[in-house]
KEKENU-98939 format. One record per residue (C-alpha): residue number from 1; residue in one letter; x, z negated, y negated. Coordinates in steps of 0.1 Angstrom, whole numbers, plus 5000, padded with zeros to 4 digits. Example, Ala and Ser with C-alpha at 12.3 -4.5 7.8 and 13.67 -1.06 7.14 Angstrom:
! residues 2
- 1, a, 5123, 4922, 5045 $
- 2, s, 5137, 4929, 5011 $
This chain:
! residues 555
- 1, m, 5570, 4054, 5008 $
- 2, y, 5544, 4081, 5021 $
- 3, r, 5529, 4103, 4994 $
- 4, y, 5500, 4122, 4999 $
- 5, d, 5500, 4160, 5007 $
- 6, r, 5472, 4182, 4997 $
- 7, y, 5450, 4176, 5025 $
- 8, d, 5451, 4137, 5018 $
- 9, q, 5445, 4143, 4982 $
- 10, e, 5414, 4167, 4990 $
- 11, l, 5400, 4143, 5016 $
- 12, v, 5401, 4114, 4992 $
- 13, d, 5388, 4137, 4963 $
- 14, q, 5357, 4149, 4984 $
- 15, r, 5347, 4115, 4995 $
- 16, v, 5348, 4103, 4957 $
- 17, a, 5322, 4132, 4947 $
- 18, q, 5304, 4125, 4980 $
- 19, f, 5298, 4088, 4970 $
- 20, r, 5295, 4098, 4935 $
- 21, d, 5262, 4117, 4945 $
- 22, q, 5251, 4092, 4968 $
- 23, t, 5252, 4063, 4942 $
- 24, q, 5232, 4083, 4918 $
- 25, r, 5208, 4092, 4943 $
- 26, f, 5202, 4055, 4953 $
- 27, l, 5199, 4046, 4916 $
- 28, a, 5174, 4072, 4910 $
- 29, g, 5154, 4058, 4942 $
- 30, e, 5160, 4089, 4962 $
- 31, i, 5178, 4068, 4993 $
- 32, p, 5165, 4037, 5005 $
- 33, e, 5184, 4003, 5004 $
- 34, d, 5190, 4004, 5041 $
- 35, e, 5205, 4040, 5044 $
- 36, f, 5225, 4033, 5014 $
- 37, r, 5238, 4001, 5029 $
- 38, a, 5258, 4021, 5056 $
- 39, l, 5273, 4046, 5030 $
- 40, r, 5287, 4019, 5005 $
- 41, l, 5302, 4000, 5035 $
- 42, r, 5319, 4032, 5043 $
- 43, n, 5337, 4031, 5007 $
- 44, g, 5345, 3994, 5010 $
- 45, l, 5317, 3982, 4989 $
- 46, y, 5302, 3948, 4998 $
- 47, i, 5271, 3931, 4977 $
- 48, q, 5281, 3895, 4974 $
- 49, r, 5264, 3863, 4960 $
- 50, f, 5263, 3876, 4924 $
- 51, a, 5278, 3910, 4924 $
- 52, p, 5290, 3941, 4943 $
- 53, m, 5325, 3937, 4958 $
- 54, l, 5348, 3966, 4963 $
- 55, r, 5378, 3964, 4987 $
- 56, v, 5403, 3988, 4981 $
- 57, s, 5428, 4000, 5010 $
- 58, i, 5466, 3991, 5007 $
- 59, p, 5482, 4005, 5041 $
- 60, y, 5506, 3983, 5057 $
- 61, g, 5508, 3962, 5022 $
- 62, l, 5530, 3988, 5003 $
- 63, l, 5523, 3996, 4966 $
- 64, s, 5541, 4019, 4942 $
- 65, a, 5545, 4005, 4905 $
- 66, r, 5522, 4032, 4893 $
- 67, q, 5493, 4021, 4920 $
- 68, v, 5498, 3983, 4907 $
- 69, r, 5493, 3994, 4872 $
- 70, m, 5462, 4013, 4883 $
- 71, l, 5451, 3982, 4899 $
- 72, a, 5457, 3963, 4865 $
- 73, h, 5435, 3990, 4847 $
- 74, i, 5404, 3988, 4869 $
- 75, a, 5407, 3947, 4868 $
- 76, r, 5405, 3952, 4830 $
- 77, t, 5382, 3980, 4827 $
- 78, y, 5359, 3976, 4854 $
- 79, d, 5362, 3938, 4865 $
- 80, k, 5363, 3905, 4848 $
- 81, g, 5402, 3910, 4841 $
- 82, y, 5416, 3900, 4878 $
- 83, g, 5415, 3909, 4913 $
- 84, h, 5420, 3891, 4947 $
- 85, f, 5445, 3898, 4975 $
- 86, t, 5433, 3892, 5010 $
- 87, t, 5446, 3886, 5044 $
- 88, r, 5447, 3921, 5055 $
- 89, q, 5470, 3930, 5026 $
- 90, n, 5443, 3948, 5005 $
- 91, i, 5430, 3938, 4971 $
- 92, q, 5394, 3930, 4962 $
- 93, f, 5375, 3933, 4930 $
- 94, n, 5344, 3909, 4928 $
- 95, w, 5327, 3920, 4898 $
- 96, p, 5324, 3960, 4896 $
- 97, r, 5289, 3973, 4883 $
- 98, l, 5273, 3996, 4911 $
- 99, e, 5270, 4026, 4889 $
- 100, q, 5306, 4025, 4880 $
- 101, v, 5321, 4022, 4915 $
- 102, p, 5321, 4060, 4917 $
- 103, d, 5346, 4061, 4885 $
- 104, i, 5370, 4032, 4902 $
- 105, l, 5372, 4053, 4934 $
- 106, a, 5382, 4084, 4911 $
- 107, d, 5408, 4064, 4892 $
- 108, l, 5420, 4050, 4928 $
- 109, a, 5422, 4086, 4941 $
- 110, s, 5447, 4096, 4909 $
- 111, v, 5471, 4075, 4922 $
- 112, e, 5468, 4082, 4960 $
- 113, m, 5445, 4050, 4969 $
- 114, h, 5412, 4046, 4981 $
- 115, a, 5385, 4022, 4998 $
- 116, i, 5377, 4042, 5029 $
- 117, q, 5374, 4022, 5061 $
- 118, t, 5381, 3989, 5044 $
- 119, s, 5345, 3980, 5057 $
- 120, g, 5320, 3988, 5086 $
- 121, n, 5325, 3993, 5122 $
- 122, c, 5356, 4014, 5124 $
- 123, i, 5393, 4010, 5124 $
- 124, r, 5406, 3991, 5092 $
- 125, n, 5437, 3990, 5073 $
- 126, i, 5467, 3991, 5094 $
- 127, t, 5489, 3961, 5086 $
- 128, t, 5526, 3951, 5093 $
- 129, d, 5555, 3926, 5085 $
- 130, h, 5558, 3922, 5045 $
- 131, l, 5595, 3926, 5051 $
- 132, a, 5596, 3959, 5067 $
- 133, g, 5623, 3978, 5062 $
- 134, v, 5645, 3948, 5047 $
- 135, a, 5644, 3922, 5076 $
- 136, r, 5676, 3912, 5093 $
- 137, d, 5656, 3906, 5128 $
- 138, e, 5642, 3940, 5124 $
- 139, l, 5646, 3967, 5153 $
- 140, v, 5633, 3997, 5134 $
- 141, d, 5612, 4003, 5104 $
- 142, p, 5574, 3998, 5116 $
- 143, r, 5559, 4018, 5086 $
- 144, p, 5562, 4051, 5098 $
- 145, y, 5543, 4040, 5129 $
- 146, c, 5516, 4023, 5108 $
- 147, e, 5512, 4057, 5090 $
- 148, i, 5511, 4078, 5118 $
- 149, t, 5484, 4053, 5133 $
- 150, r, 5466, 4054, 5098 $
- 151, q, 5464, 4091, 5096 $
- 152, w, 5450, 4094, 5134 $
- 153, a, 5424, 4066, 5128 $
- 154, t, 5411, 4078, 5094 $
- 155, f, 5376, 4094, 5099 $
- 156, h, 5384, 4096, 5137 $
- 157, p, 5350, 4109, 5148 $
- 158, e, 5348, 4093, 5182 $
- 159, f, 5358, 4058, 5166 $
- 160, n, 5339, 4058, 5132 $
- 161, w, 5309, 4039, 5147 $
- 162, l, 5323, 4010, 5168 $
- 163, p, 5306, 3982, 5185 $
- 164, r, 5323, 3961, 5156 $
- 165, k, 5354, 3962, 5131 $
- 166, f, 5386, 3968, 5146 $
- 167, k, 5422, 3958, 5132 $
- 168, i, 5458, 3970, 5143 $
- 169, a, 5489, 3952, 5135 $
- 170, f, 5525, 3962, 5138 $
- 171, s, 5558, 3941, 5144 $
- 172, s, 5593, 3954, 5150 $
- 173, s, 5612, 3919, 5143 $
- 174, t, 5618, 3888, 5166 $
- 175, t, 5598, 3868, 5142 $
- 176, d, 5562, 3882, 5143 $
- 177, r, 5554, 3878, 5106 $
- 178, a, 5520, 3901, 5109 $
- 179, a, 5501, 3879, 5130 $
- 180, t, 5498, 3904, 5157 $
- 181, q, 5484, 3886, 5185 $
- 182, v, 5451, 3876, 5165 $
- 183, h, 5444, 3914, 5161 $
- 184, d, 5422, 3936, 5183 $
- 185, i, 5454, 3956, 5189 $
- 186, g, 5489, 3942, 5182 $
- 187, v, 5518, 3966, 5189 $
- 188, h, 5556, 3951, 5188 $
- 189, i, 5580, 3978, 5188 $
- 190, v, 5607, 3972, 5214 $
- 191, r, 5635, 3987, 5234 $
- 192, n, 5635, 3986, 5272 $
- 193, a, 5663, 3979, 5296 $
- 194, a, 5674, 4016, 5294 $
- 195, g, 5677, 4012, 5255 $
- 196, e, 5645, 4033, 5249 $
- 197, l, 5621, 4028, 5219 $
- 198, g, 5587, 4020, 5228 $
- 199, y, 5560, 3994, 5226 $
- 200, s, 5547, 3962, 5241 $
- 201, i, 5510, 3963, 5236 $
- 202, y, 5487, 3931, 5232 $
- 203, v, 5449, 3936, 5229 $
- 204, g, 5419, 3913, 5224 $
- 205, g, 5431, 3888, 5197 $
- 206, g, 5410, 3878, 5171 $
- 207, l, 5396, 3851, 5147 $
- 208, g, 5363, 3840, 5130 $
- 209, r, 5336, 3831, 5156 $
- 210, m, 5351, 3828, 5191 $
- 211, p, 5389, 3829, 5181 $
- 212, m, 5412, 3842, 5209 $
- 213, i, 5450, 3850, 5214 $
- 214, g, 5458, 3887, 5225 $
- 215, q, 5467, 3894, 5256 $
- 216, k, 5497, 3916, 5266 $
- 217, i, 5483, 3946, 5288 $
- 218, r, 5514, 3968, 5288 $
- 219, e, 5550, 3955, 5289 $
- 220, f, 5566, 3990, 5277 $
- 221, l, 5549, 4020, 5265 $
- 222, p, 5572, 4050, 5257 $
- 223, q, 5572, 4057, 5219 $
- 224, a, 5556, 4093, 5223 $
- 225, e, 5526, 4080, 5241 $
- 226, l, 5515, 4057, 5209 $
- 227, l, 5485, 4075, 5200 $
- 228, s, 5472, 4083, 5235 $
- 229, y, 5473, 4048, 5246 $
- 230, l, 5457, 4034, 5216 $
- 231, e, 5430, 4063, 5220 $
- 232, a, 5425, 4047, 5259 $
- 233, i, 5420, 4014, 5245 $
- 234, l, 5393, 4025, 5220 $
- 235, r, 5374, 4045, 5246 $
- 236, v, 5372, 4018, 5269 $
- 237, y, 5359, 3997, 5240 $
- 238, n, 5337, 4021, 5225 $
- 239, r, 5318, 4026, 5258 $
- 240, l, 5317, 3991, 5272 $
- 241, g, 5320, 3968, 5240 $
- 242, r, 5284, 3948, 5233 $
- 243, r, 5263, 3964, 5208 $
- 244, d, 5234, 3941, 5210 $
- 245, n, 5247, 3910, 5197 $
- 246, i, 5269, 3912, 5166 $
- 247, h, 5286, 3879, 5178 $
- 248, r, 5299, 3892, 5209 $
- 249, a, 5308, 3928, 5198 $
- 250, r, 5344, 3924, 5192 $
- 251, i, 5369, 3936, 5219 $
- 252, k, 5383, 3902, 5224 $
- 253, v, 5349, 3892, 5241 $
- 254, l, 5351, 3924, 5264 $
- 255, v, 5387, 3913, 5274 $
- 256, k, 5378, 3878, 5282 $
- 257, e, 5347, 3886, 5303 $
- 258, l, 5365, 3915, 5322 $
- 259, t, 5396, 3896, 5323 $
- 260, p, 5427, 3911, 5307 $
- 261, a, 5439, 3925, 5340 $
- 262, k, 5407, 3944, 5345 $
- 263, f, 5406, 3957, 5309 $
- 264, a, 5442, 3968, 5315 $
- 265, q, 5432, 3987, 5346 $
- 266, l, 5404, 4003, 5329 $
- 267, v, 5426, 4013, 5301 $
- 268, e, 5455, 4029, 5325 $
- 269, a, 5425, 4047, 5340 $
- 270, e, 5411, 4062, 5309 $
- 271, w, 5447, 4068, 5298 $
- 272, a, 5453, 4090, 5330 $
- 273, q, 5420, 4112, 5320 $
- 274, i, 5433, 4117, 5284 $
- 275, d, 5450, 4150, 5272 $
- 276, r, 5482, 4133, 5263 $
- 277, a, 5500, 4164, 5253 $
- 278, a, 5474, 4168, 5223 $
- 279, l, 5482, 4132, 5213 $
- 280, r, 5520, 4130, 5221 $
- 281, l, 5546, 4123, 5193 $
- 282, t, 5573, 4145, 5192 $
- 283, d, 5609, 4135, 5178 $
- 284, e, 5601, 4156, 5149 $
- 285, d, 5568, 4144, 5142 $
- 286, i, 5585, 4107, 5141 $
- 287, a, 5615, 4121, 5121 $
- 288, r, 5588, 4136, 5097 $
- 289, m, 5575, 4105, 5090 $
- 290, r, 5605, 4084, 5087 $
- 291, a, 5618, 4106, 5061 $
- 292, h, 5590, 4093, 5039 $
- 293, f, 5606, 4057, 5044 $
- 294, t, 5642, 4065, 5037 $
- 295, e, 5667, 4038, 5027 $
- 296, h, 5667, 4033, 4989 $
- 297, p, 5701, 4040, 4971 $
- 298, y, 5715, 4004, 4972 $
- 299, e, 5748, 3999, 4951 $
- 300, a, 5777, 3995, 4976 $
- 301, n, 5794, 3969, 4953 $
- 302, a, 5763, 3947, 4946 $
- 303, a, 5776, 3919, 4966 $
- 304, a, 5805, 3915, 4944 $
- 305, d, 5781, 3897, 4918 $
- 306, a, 5791, 3861, 4914 $
- 307, g, 5766, 3854, 4888 $
- 308, f, 5739, 3846, 4913 $
- 309, d, 5754, 3817, 4927 $
- 310, k, 5766, 3805, 4894 $
- 311, a, 5729, 3805, 4882 $
- 312, v, 5718, 3788, 4913 $
- 313, a, 5745, 3760, 4906 $
- 314, n, 5737, 3756, 4870 $
- 315, d, 5698, 3757, 4870 $
- 316, s, 5680, 3735, 4891 $
- 317, a, 5646, 3752, 4884 $
- 318, f, 5663, 3785, 4895 $
- 319, a, 5676, 3769, 4927 $
- 320, s, 5644, 3753, 4935 $
- 321, f, 5629, 3791, 4932 $
- 322, v, 5655, 3804, 4954 $
- 323, k, 5655, 3778, 4981 $
- 324, r, 5615, 3786, 4985 $
- 325, n, 5609, 3823, 4973 $
- 326, v, 5639, 3840, 4977 $
- 327, r, 5651, 3855, 5011 $
- 328, d, 5680, 3872, 5024 $
- 329, h, 5681, 3908, 5027 $
- 330, r, 5698, 3930, 5053 $
- 331, v, 5718, 3947, 5028 $
- 332, p, 5745, 3925, 5012 $
- 333, g, 5743, 3920, 4975 $
- 334, y, 5703, 3923, 4977 $
- 335, k, 5675, 3895, 4977 $
- 336, i, 5637, 3898, 4987 $
- 337, v, 5620, 3878, 4960 $
- 338, f, 5581, 3863, 4970 $
- 339, v, 5557, 3863, 4941 $
- 340, s, 5539, 3833, 4946 $
- 341, l, 5499, 3837, 4939 $
- 342, k, 5494, 3800, 4942 $
- 343, a, 5500, 3785, 4912 $
- 344, p, 5482, 3750, 4904 $
- 345, g, 5446, 3760, 4890 $
- 346, v, 5444, 3793, 4904 $
- 347, a, 5423, 3804, 4935 $
- 348, p, 5448, 3817, 4961 $
- 349, g, 5452, 3852, 4962 $
- 350, d, 5442, 3858, 4923 $
- 351, i, 5461, 3879, 4901 $
- 352, t, 5451, 3890, 4865 $
- 353, a, 5455, 3923, 4850 $
- 354, a, 5482, 3911, 4828 $
- 355, q, 5504, 3899, 4859 $
- 356, l, 5495, 3929, 4877 $
- 357, d, 5511, 3951, 4848 $
- 358, l, 5539, 3929, 4846 $
- 359, i, 5546, 3932, 4886 $
- 360, g, 5545, 3971, 4883 $
- 361, d, 5571, 3967, 4856 $
- 362, l, 5594, 3944, 4875 $
- 363, a, 5591, 3966, 4906 $
- 364, e, 5601, 3997, 4884 $
- 365, r, 5631, 3981, 4871 $
- 366, y, 5643, 3961, 4897 $
- 367, s, 5631, 3968, 4933 $
- 368, f, 5628, 4008, 4934 $
- 369, g, 5593, 4008, 4920 $
- 370, e, 5578, 3991, 4951 $
- 371, v, 5557, 3960, 4956 $
- 372, r, 5546, 3945, 4992 $
- 373, a, 5514, 3925, 4996 $
- 374, t, 5516, 3895, 5024 $
- 375, h, 5490, 3887, 5050 $
- 376, d, 5492, 3853, 5032 $
- 377, q, 5479, 3864, 4998 $
- 378, n, 5513, 3868, 4980 $
- 379, l, 5535, 3897, 4968 $
- 380, v, 5571, 3909, 4973 $
- 381, l, 5598, 3924, 4954 $
- 382, a, 5616, 3933, 4985 $
- 383, d, 5649, 3951, 4971 $
- 384, v, 5663, 3933, 4940 $
- 385, r, 5698, 3932, 4933 $
- 386, q, 5711, 3893, 4935 $
- 387, q, 5723, 3899, 4899 $
- 388, d, 5689, 3907, 4888 $
- 389, v, 5669, 3877, 4904 $
- 390, h, 5674, 3855, 4878 $
- 391, a, 5661, 3879, 4853 $
- 392, v, 5629, 3886, 4877 $
- 393, w, 5623, 3847, 4882 $
- 394, e, 5621, 3842, 4841 $
- 395, a, 5597, 3872, 4839 $
- 396, l, 5577, 3860, 4867 $
- 397, r, 5580, 3822, 4854 $
- 398, g, 5566, 3832, 4822 $
- 399, a, 5535, 3846, 4839 $
- 400, g, 5528, 3817, 4861 $
- 401, l, 5539, 3839, 4892 $
- 402, a, 5569, 3816, 4901 $
- 403, t, 5558, 3787, 4919 $
- 404, p, 5585, 3776, 4945 $
- 405, n, 5561, 3770, 4971 $
- 406, i, 5564, 3796, 5000 $
- 407, g, 5560, 3783, 5032 $
- 408, l, 5546, 3749, 5016 $
- 409, l, 5513, 3732, 5015 $
- 410, t, 5501, 3748, 4986 $
- 411, d, 5510, 3781, 4993 $
- 412, m, 5476, 3779, 5014 $
- 413, i, 5455, 3809, 5025 $
- 414, c, 5420, 3807, 5013 $
- 415, c, 5389, 3827, 5014 $
- 416, p, 5366, 3829, 4983 $
- 417, g, 5341, 3810, 5000 $
- 418, l, 5306, 3800, 4981 $
- 419, d, 5320, 3811, 4949 $
- 420, f, 5315, 3848, 4956 $
- 421, c, 5308, 3853, 4995 $
- 422, s, 5272, 3858, 5005 $
- 423, l, 5283, 3847, 5042 $
- 424, a, 5300, 3812, 5032 $
- 425, n, 5286, 3778, 5040 $
- 426, a, 5308, 3759, 5019 $
- 427, g, 5330, 3762, 4988 $
- 428, s, 5368, 3767, 4998 $
- 429, i, 5383, 3776, 4961 $
- 430, g, 5374, 3741, 4949 $
- 431, v, 5388, 3722, 4979 $
- 432, a, 5421, 3741, 4975 $
- 433, a, 5424, 3730, 4940 $
- 434, e, 5418, 3696, 4949 $
- 435, i, 5444, 3698, 4979 $
- 436, n, 5468, 3712, 4952 $
- 437, d, 5460, 3684, 4928 $
- 438, r, 5472, 3657, 4957 $
- 439, f, 5505, 3675, 4962 $
- 440, d, 5515, 3687, 4928 $
- 441, s, 5546, 3670, 4927 $
- 442, l, 5575, 3695, 4943 $
- 443, d, 5599, 3670, 4955 $
- 444, h, 5569, 3656, 4978 $
- 445, l, 5561, 3692, 4989 $
- 446, y, 5600, 3696, 4996 $
- 447, d, 5600, 3661, 5014 $
- 448, i, 5568, 3675, 5037 $
- 449, g, 5584, 3708, 5044 $
- 450, e, 5570, 3740, 5062 $
- 451, i, 5535, 3738, 5067 $
- 452, k, 5507, 3762, 5071 $
- 453, l, 5471, 3752, 5058 $
- 454, k, 5446, 3778, 5061 $
- 455, m, 5409, 3775, 5051 $
- 456, s, 5376, 3794, 5055 $
- 457, g, 5342, 3790, 5037 $
- 458, c, 5325, 3800, 5072 $
- 459, m, 5327, 3810, 5110 $
- 460, n, 5339, 3846, 5101 $
- 461, g, 5375, 3830, 5094 $
- 462, c, 5385, 3851, 5068 $
- 463, g, 5409, 3825, 5058 $
- 464, h, 5424, 3821, 5093 $
- 465, h, 5415, 3785, 5097 $
- 466, t, 5418, 3786, 5132 $
- 467, v, 5456, 3795, 5133 $
- 468, g, 5465, 3771, 5106 $
- 469, h, 5487, 3743, 5113 $
- 470, i, 5462, 3725, 5095 $
- 471, g, 5428, 3745, 5094 $
- 472, i, 5397, 3737, 5074 $
- 473, l, 5364, 3752, 5082 $
- 474, g, 5334, 3748, 5059 $
- 475, v, 5302, 3743, 5075 $
- 476, d, 5265, 3737, 5061 $
- 477, k, 5248, 3707, 5073 $
- 478, k, 5213, 3705, 5059 $
- 479, g, 5222, 3723, 5026 $
- 480, e, 5255, 3699, 5020 $
- 481, e, 5290, 3711, 5023 $
- 482, w, 5308, 3696, 5050 $
- 483, y, 5344, 3705, 5068 $
- 484, q, 5358, 3707, 5100 $
- 485, v, 5396, 3704, 5106 $
- 486, t, 5420, 3716, 5132 $
- 487, l, 5457, 3711, 5138 $
- 488, g, 5483, 3727, 5155 $
- 489, g, 5472, 3764, 5150 $
- 490, s, 5500, 3791, 5148 $
- 491, a, 5501, 3829, 5141 $
- 492, e, 5536, 3838, 5149 $
- 493, n, 5554, 3843, 5180 $
- 494, d, 5541, 3810, 5195 $
- 495, a, 5505, 3818, 5188 $
- 496, s, 5481, 3791, 5194 $
- 497, l, 5445, 3780, 5181 $
- 498, g, 5443, 3749, 5165 $
- 499, e, 5423, 3717, 5180 $
- 500, r, 5394, 3702, 5163 $
- 501, t, 5402, 3665, 5150 $
- 502, g, 5366, 3655, 5159 $
- 503, p, 5337, 3650, 5133 $
- 504, s, 5336, 3670, 5101 $
- 505, f, 5342, 3653, 5068 $
- 506, g, 5322, 3654, 5036 $
- 507, r, 5329, 3672, 5005 $
- 508, d, 5344, 3642, 4989 $
- 509, e, 5364, 3633, 5019 $
- 510, i, 5384, 3665, 5029 $
- 511, a, 5414, 3661, 5005 $
- 512, d, 5416, 3624, 5015 $
- 513, a, 5416, 3636, 5050 $
- 514, v, 5446, 3663, 5044 $
- 515, q, 5465, 3636, 5027 $
- 516, t, 5461, 3614, 5058 $
- 517, i, 5472, 3641, 5079 $
- 518, i, 5504, 3645, 5061 $
- 519, e, 5512, 3607, 5062 $
- 520, v, 5510, 3608, 5098 $
- 521, y, 5532, 3635, 5100 $
- 522, l, 5556, 3621, 5078 $
- 523, e, 5554, 3588, 5099 $
- 524, q, 5555, 3605, 5133 $
- 525, r, 5583, 3633, 5127 $
- 526, r, 5619, 3626, 5144 $
- 527, d, 5636, 3637, 5112 $
- 528, e, 5635, 3662, 5082 $
- 529, e, 5642, 3688, 5102 $
- 530, e, 5612, 3685, 5125 $
- 531, t, 5583, 3707, 5111 $
- 532, f, 5547, 3697, 5110 $
- 533, l, 5541, 3721, 5142 $
- 534, q, 5567, 3711, 5162 $
- 535, c, 5559, 3673, 5156 $
- 536, y, 5522, 3680, 5164 $
- 537, r, 5531, 3695, 5195 $
- 538, r, 5554, 3667, 5206 $
- 539, v, 5530, 3637, 5198 $
- 540, g, 5496, 3655, 5204 $
- 541, m, 5464, 3649, 5185 $
- 542, a, 5461, 3609, 5192 $
- 543, p, 5480, 3596, 5160 $
- 544, f, 5461, 3618, 5138 $
- 545, k, 5430, 3613, 5152 $
- 546, a, 5431, 3576, 5151 $
- 547, r, 5441, 3574, 5116 $
- 548, l, 5414, 3600, 5106 $
- 549, y, 5387, 3582, 5120 $
- 550, a, 5398, 3545, 5119 $
- 551, a, 5372, 3534, 5098 $
- 552, e, 5346, 3547, 5121 $
- 553, q, 5363, 3529, 5153 $
- 554, t, 5365, 3494, 5136 $
- 555, a, 5329, 3499, 5122 $
């Protein structure tokens, strides 16, 4: 993984010292609240309903065991003993004291981490496929390109005060596991007909208010021109993006109003004027960055182990875990192990200090000292020998981290909602718990099959509800919590926005509504192989809507 050089470390250390001074002056009354707000947001510090919230950057979701243990230390020392993984592969701490935040940032800096650009109208954390480097359907490892982009974007003087926040995601696999088409820029690493490596560029995706699917504006961009083309896109947006209306300030609005074709023309014109030589990536640049992501020393004879198959055959609980939470690795004899942060009774994405310590230990012992955070709020140990999977499972199971539900209904994405967020209109964690209780039978979950439920407590859409197979949005109606439901969304290759079922449901009705949707699906599907999304796209909204609102139609 990428390791800081002295320039990286000096930059982060200087930012810690700077923010420590700013915080002390604010607490002493020397900096007014409105001025300090911009300073704290530049360091990932929000003010939530009950306390500050610190969002820590995890570039492209990759963590070392040492960094995971530091996150455990922070949770234990400065918070209430836990953290919360987000849909941008970051982690948030919801209860730090303002005067201690500089100390947290200093601790983070000691393990090559920071909270820079996790908030504010700037380029946010660069994200990618959580299976980068180990996926069988991958063209090349996208992480070197993510790191190149991260270094270009950090403190970029021209793009540090954009009209609105800006998000970039990379994919290099045939399956898009990074939700690239719902980002401001989605970069697909591809090869052209001549076998040359380059990129397809998507622009104008985004969720929240006015959700939109990104549009392809360039079929093939040569590998060397990544930064110059990104710069051209950002310049057009920075110049033409709206700053008078926060709800219409995202690049997706600009692309829609101009049309993708016109926006592409403006980008190409801007790109023609840029000094590309200064930003062009040489083969040496790319090779140097790839050297940080060299292949681990995999054992050549790992596939000879027979114990894994025997354990699956002899232990039904382990077999269930393998079926749902273990994936094939591109190297024979190794497996990819998902750590579920969606256990019953736990807010999706939450993890305790003790669990973080355990993950760090397991990573160090079994997975070359690395952990990945996924955009759907789970973790991954990506390089486990198959002979070690059973031992990893036993350790995870003992810590409540082995719920075999990856990709199932209870593996839901969920924002903190009213429990923490000052922007939320409705609760989401409590609703998630009720839905979990309804479908707590794993046998029933397996019968239902793959389904992605995503829930947000407000229109900002941090829970990605608009691209859920089932999406739930919390709304406020005269001080009461209500929930809109959408069906048929997707954030993968076949990206689509969900369609509203109709009128919203009350707080005491939403779990029943989800159950009804599942019942209709099980009745309508052709066979057990047809997924919820496939079924919905075949039969449409009508049968779901008829059942959901049957009482109203007969009244």
